[in-house]
N, C-alpha and C positions, 0 to 999 in steps of 0.2 A: 504494500499499500504506499502510495506516495501523495503528498499534498500537491494539489493542482490549483491553478489560478483560473477563475471563471472567465475573466477578460483576457483571453490569451494573447491577441495581437498587441494590445496596449502593454501588457506585462512583458512581452518579449522584447519590445524596444527599450523599455526601462532597464531590463536586466543586461542588455547588450552594453548600454552606456555605463552602467554601474561596473560591469566586468572589466571595461577598458581602464577604469581609474583604480581598480582594486584587485588587480590580478596578482600583485605581489603581497597582498594582505595575508596574514597567517590564517590557516584553515581552522575554523571553529568546529569542534566535535559535533557530529550529527546526533540529534536526539531522536530516539524511538517514539513514534506516535502510538499511544495506547488507546484502544477503543474503550469508551465508557469512562475514561480518566481525563484525557486531554481534550480540549475544545478547539474547534476550527474558528479561525478568524472570518470576518465578514466576507472577504473576497476570496476565500479558500474553499476548496472542495476536494474530497478523496477520490483518487483514481486507481484503478487496478493496474498493476504491472504484470503483463502476460508472462514475463520470464519467471515468475514465481510458480508457474504451473507447466507441467508437461502437457496438460490438456485442460481446457475450460470451455464449456458450452452451456447454453440455456435454452429451454423450450417450454411450451405449455400446451395443454390439450383442451383449453376451453375454460370450464369451471376449475377452481382450485381444488386440490386433493390434500386431504388430511393424512392420508396413508397410501402407501404403495409397496410393492415388492419387486425385487429383481428375480427373474426366472433363470434357473439352471438351464443350459442349452447343450447342444452337441457340437459346438463350434471349436472346442478345445478346452481341456481342463485347466491349462495355465497358458494364457495369451499375453504376450508382451509386445507384439509389433502393431503399429498403427497401419490402417484404420481399424477401429473396433466396431462390433455390432452387439447391441444389448436388447433383450426382451424384457418387457415390464407388464405388470398389472397395477391398476390404480383405481381408487374409489373417489367419486366426486362429492363436493359439498355445494350443491346447487341451491338457488333461492327458493324453488318450490320442490316438494318431495318427488313429484312426477318427472322432474327434469334431470334426475340423477341417473347415472350409469357407471358400469365397470368399464374402464378403458383397458383394452388389450393392444399393446403397441410395440413396434420395433423401431429402434433408433440405429441407423446404420451409417457407415462412413464417419465415425467419430474420429476426427483427425487429432493429431498432436505432434509434439517434438520432444524427444528426450534431452532435457537440459543437463548441463554439466553441474555436478555437485559442488565443485570448487571453481568459481568463475575466473576468467582470465584477467590478469592485471591490466589496468588502463593506464597508459602514459600520456603525459601532457605534451611531449615533444614529438608526437607522431607525425605532425605536418599535415594532417587530414583536416579538411574544412568540414563545415556542418553538413553540407550535402553528401559528402562521402561517408560521414559518420551515419547519417540517416539511412543512406542506401545499405550500409552494412547491417544496421539494425533490422532493416526490413527483411534482408535475406536470412538473418538469424531467426526471424519469427516465422518463416515459411515452415508449414507443418506437413508431416507425412500424411498422405491420404488425399492430397489434391486440394485445389482451391474452391471446390464446389460447396463444401460444408456438409454437415450431417443432413440426413433425410429422415422424415418420420412418417411411418405408416400406422394408421389407427383404425381399430374396430371397436365398437361399442355395443354393450349389452345393457338394456334398461334395468334400473334397479329402483324400487320404491323406497324413498327416504335417503337421507345422507348416510354415507358410508364412514363409520368412525374408524374402522380398521380392516385392512385386507392382508391375508397371508396366503402364499402358495405353498403346497406341499413339496418338500425338497426332493422326495423320491419320485413323485409324479407331478411335475410343475404345472401341467394343464389343470389340475384340481386345486381350486382355491376356496377359502372361506372368508365370508364378509360379516362384519358386525354392523348392524343397522341402527340408527337412532330410534327406530320403532321398537327395539328390543329383540329383534329377530337375528339369530345367526343362521346363515345359509351357506351351503356348500354347492359349488358350481363345477361343471366340466367345460373348459374352454378350448378343448382340443381342436375343434374345427376352426376356430379363429386363429389359433397359433399355426395351424397347418396352412391356412390361407395366406398369412403374413409371410410364412417361410417360402412360399411359392411365387410371390410377386415382389416386384421392386418399385411399383408406382407409388409416388409419394402422395400423402393426403389421407382422407377419410375413406375407408373401404366400405362403401354402402351405407344405408341408413342404420339407425339404432335397431338392434335385433332384440325381439321379445323372446326370451328363453326362460324355461322353468328351471328352478334349482333342483339339484339331486336330492337334497334334503333340507328341511327348515325346522328350526326349533325356537320357541318363544320363551325368553327369560322374563322374569317378573319386573325387570327394569332394563334400560339400555346399559351398554358397557363399552369398554375399549380393549380389554385383555383377551388375547387369544394366541394360541401357539400350537404348531404341529410338532409332533415328536420327531426328532432326528434319527431315532433308532427303530421305532415301530411304524412302519408305513400306515398312514390313515388314522393314527391315534391323535386326538385333538382335545384340548381343554379350552374352556371359555369362562371368563369371569365378568360379573356385572357390577353395577353401582349399588346393588342390593346385598353386597358382601358375600355373594355366593359364587362358587366355582363348579362347573359341570364337566364331566368326563364323557368324551365321545369314543366309543370302540367300534372299529369297522367290522362289519359282518360280511361284506362283499366288496367289490371294487366300486360300488356305487351306493351302498346303504351303511348306515351307522345305527348303533344302539346307544341312546343317551341315557345315562343313569340319572333318574329323577331325584335321587338323594344327593344333594350338593355337598361339596367340601365346605365346611364352615369353621370359622375361627377368627377372622377379621372382624373388627367392629366399624369398619368403614369401607367405602367403595374400593373394589379391587381394581387397580390401575394397570397392572402389567403381569404377564406370566411367562416363564421360561422353563423349558424342559432341561433336565440334566443331559449333558453331552455324553455321559458314560453310563448312567443307571436308567434303564427303561421305565421304571416305576416311580422315579423321583422328579419332582418339579418345584419351582420356587415361585412365590407370588409377592407383590408389594401392594401397599394400601395407603389411603389417606389417613389411616390411623397411625402412620409414622413407623410401621413395622414391615419387616420382611419375614415370611414363613416358608419353611421347607416342609414338603409334604411327600408322603408315600401313598400311591393310589390304592394300596391294600387297606388303608384306614381312612377315616373321615375327619380326623383332627390333625393339626400340624404335628410333625415329628419334632420340629424346633421352630421357635418364634422369638424375635428379639427387636428392640427398638433400633431403627437404622438411622433416622434423621430426626431433626427437631421440627420438621414440617412434613407435609404430604410426600410420600415416596412415589414419584411419577412413573419411573421407568427402570427396567432391569436388564442386565445382559450377562449371560453365563459364558465364561471363556471356553471355547471348544478346543483350544490348544493347551490349556492349562486348567483342567476341570475343577481345581480347588478354588479358583478365583471368580468371585461374583462382583459385578459393578452395579452401582445404583445411582440414580439422580433424583434430586428432591426440588420441592417448590421453592425452597429458599436459595436455590442456585448451587448448592454443594453437591460434590461427587465423592462417593466413598468406594474404596476397593477392599473387599474382605477375602481373607483366606479361610474357607470353611473348615479347614483342619483345626483351627484355633477356636471354634465355637464353644467347646467344652471349657476352654480356659477363661472364657468371658469376653475379652477384648480381641475380636477377630479383625479389626481394621488395620490394614497394612499401608493404606495411603488415603488421604483425605485432602480435597482441594476446595478452596473457597474463591476461586478465580471469578466464576460467573456470579452476577448480582441478581439475576432473574431466574424464573423456573427453568429447570432442565426439562427438555421436551422429548430427547431421544438420546440413547447411549448404545454403543455397539462395539464389541471387541473386534479387532482385525482378524480375519480368517487366515492371514498369512504370517502375522507377527504376534506372538503370545503376549508381548509386553505393551502392545499398542491398542488404543481405542479412540473412537471419535464421539464427540458430544455436540448436540445442539441445544441452544438455549433461547429464551425469549428476549435476550439482550442482542439479538440478530447475529450471534457469532456461532460459527461451527469450528470447534477446536479439535486438534488432534494431539494426542498425548503419548508419550513413550516412557513407561515407568522404569526403564533400564537406565535412563539418563540421570547423571548427577553433575552439578556444577563444578568445574575444575578451573580455578583462576589461572593456573600455569598454563593449561592448554588454550584458554582464551587468549592469554597474552601471546602465546606462540602463534596462534592463528592470525591475530591482528598484525604481528610483525610480518608474517609470511605474505599476507594480502595487502599490507600497507593501508589498512582501513582503520578508521577511528570513529566507532559508533558508541555512544554512551547508552549502555543497556540498563534498563530499569532494574533495580535491585529486588523489587517485590514480585517480579514475574517468575513463576515456578520453573526450575530448570527442565522439568518434564514436558513443558508446553512446547510442542514441536511445530505447530502451524496454526494460524487463524485465518479462516475464510469468512468474508462478509459479502454483502451485496444483495441478499435475498430479503424480501419483506415477509415477515411472519413465518420463519422456518418451523416445520412441524416434525419431520421424521427424516432419518438418514439410514443408508445402508451401504456397506462395502460390497463390491462385486466379488463373489467367491472364486471366479475364474479369471479375473483380470487384476493382477496384484497392483495395489495403489489407487485403484479407482473407487471413488465415493460418489453416491448420487443422493441428493437431498430435495425435498419437496417443501414449498412455501406458498403463501397466498398468491405470489406472482409467478408460479410455475416451478419447474425443475432446474436444478444445476447438475452438470456432470463435471467432476473435477478430479485431477490427478496432480497433487502438489509435486513440485520438482524436487523436494527434499525427502519424499517418501519413495524409496526404491525397494524392490523385491530382494529377497535373500536367495534367489535361485542360483545355482551354480553358474559361475562365469564361463564364457565361451573362449576365454583366454585372451581376448582383446582388451586393452587398457586405454584409458584416456590420459590426458595430460596430468591428471592428479594421481595416476598409478592405480586407478580403480577400474575394474571391469564394468561393462555396461549394466550387469545385473547385481552389482555389488552395492551394499548400503553401508554408509559409515555409521557404525553404532558401537562405540567403545563400551567395554563391560563396566568400567567405573568412572569413565571420564566424561568431559563435556564437549567433545569435538563437534558433534552435531549441534550442541547448544551454541558453541562458539561460531559455528558456521551460520547458524540461524541469526545470530545477533550481530554479525560483523560482515556479512557477504558484500555489501556495497553501500555507497553513500545514498544511492537511490533507495536502498533496501534495507535494511532489516525489514522493512515493510515491503520489500520485495516479496515477503511471505504473506502479506495481509491484503485484505479486500474489503471495501466499505459496504455498509448496508443499514437496515433498519430493524425493528423488533416486533414482537407479538404477544399474545396472551396464552395462558395454559389451554390445552385442548378442551377442557370442560367449559371454558367460557368462550371458546373461540368461534364457534359457528354463528352465534347471533351477531357478533361484531363483524365477522367476515362478510355475511350476507349483506349487511348495510354498506359496507365499504367497497365491495367488489361487484361490479355489474357484469352480467353475462354478455359476451359478445353476440351481435346479431348473427354473424357467421363464424364458424370455428376458425380461429386464427392460430397458426403455428409459426413460431419464429425461433431463430438461433442467433448467437453472436459468438 
């Protein structure tokens, strides 16, 4: 993120005159601009620096979506080369119940450029004028995948009422479950739509809204948000509502389920999120507005363990699938907690606690490729990426500054584990990592979707032997066991940057409050409009 001047032409001429008279003046250390802390001057605005990303695109499908899911596909288990193709399902939040739909869509030709982890030094005596420099910058920004940009293909299935949450089954991604504001949880088969998307390359809406009956439908006593498919037992589902109840769905065939009408009870407030254990087929976790997290065994109807997790509503959960003892949670007070479940019996299981965000946490998810990394979104309009393996190391920071000849004054109160901050979306709601494209994150907000791949988030796949100028292979990620080299890199990469790594934006309210305000502030387009940047 860099500060930009609104009146560009006027500011440019002033800057040129000033630089002629002060070129020999000593360099003032660059100060990092902190979202939510620093204020912009009247004639300043925040701008995105594309070099902070290997890939960054935005699009929307009409009405805003509170929830979405990325579908597993057959295009490759680990994909690192641009351009990329991604399949999605999303549920709309329309002004009228009858206007809602489930969107099944494919975004293809997602272009990008793999940036250098350690930037090249810039020299003042290069003799290049501004035009040469600009042309070089333009060539650097050329992305793999062509100049045509991403394309979106969309099919829609009508859905009565706003969709609070949608989840696709990992083992059979054409099967999805939706949580409706009406209190209904429904299961759908979207195989015909996915097949149609796979067979065509024509951009736009594929036909009119399709009226389709769900495979199964179950009415809770109240609406809800919590739902999760088992990663171990195909077809097994749990759903939790605002009436403090959790129901278990057991598959009886490929298209039918048996719902146990006796719910799991134990919370004294709304169940906000649910997560199955990645290793135990009968174990799941829940979080609630009663400030607690509970661990359950499906063979009983009471919690096997329950503990106070935060000082406010616990909004979201994520169970680490690479380190199954780690559970992350986010609260209404903006705090993030990481727990080691092996320490529950000892009382204090918290191994990390962050108070960086000042507004409700709306989504949290561990990386499917890095056991120590997770992404978080908050109503302060920030999407943050954290790496718990990082620690601040002043010696390494000083060494990096000397190596890159940069002088950036890093804030002392920023946690060393904070790896990246993304902004620019209005009212962010949910995020997901792509399990087959390392480093790719997709987030949804009131103004649509963002697809991003930060330049300092690299996969740890085996190197093919090729190295860049920093001595690193293209698939290597700098992540010291005890040091802060990535932290130093993040905070000292260039004078334009530390906020090379940041992107500006706005904020939103908690999902429970969100729909009413969103309907008032966002008007439906007369015709479906899709755009990218």
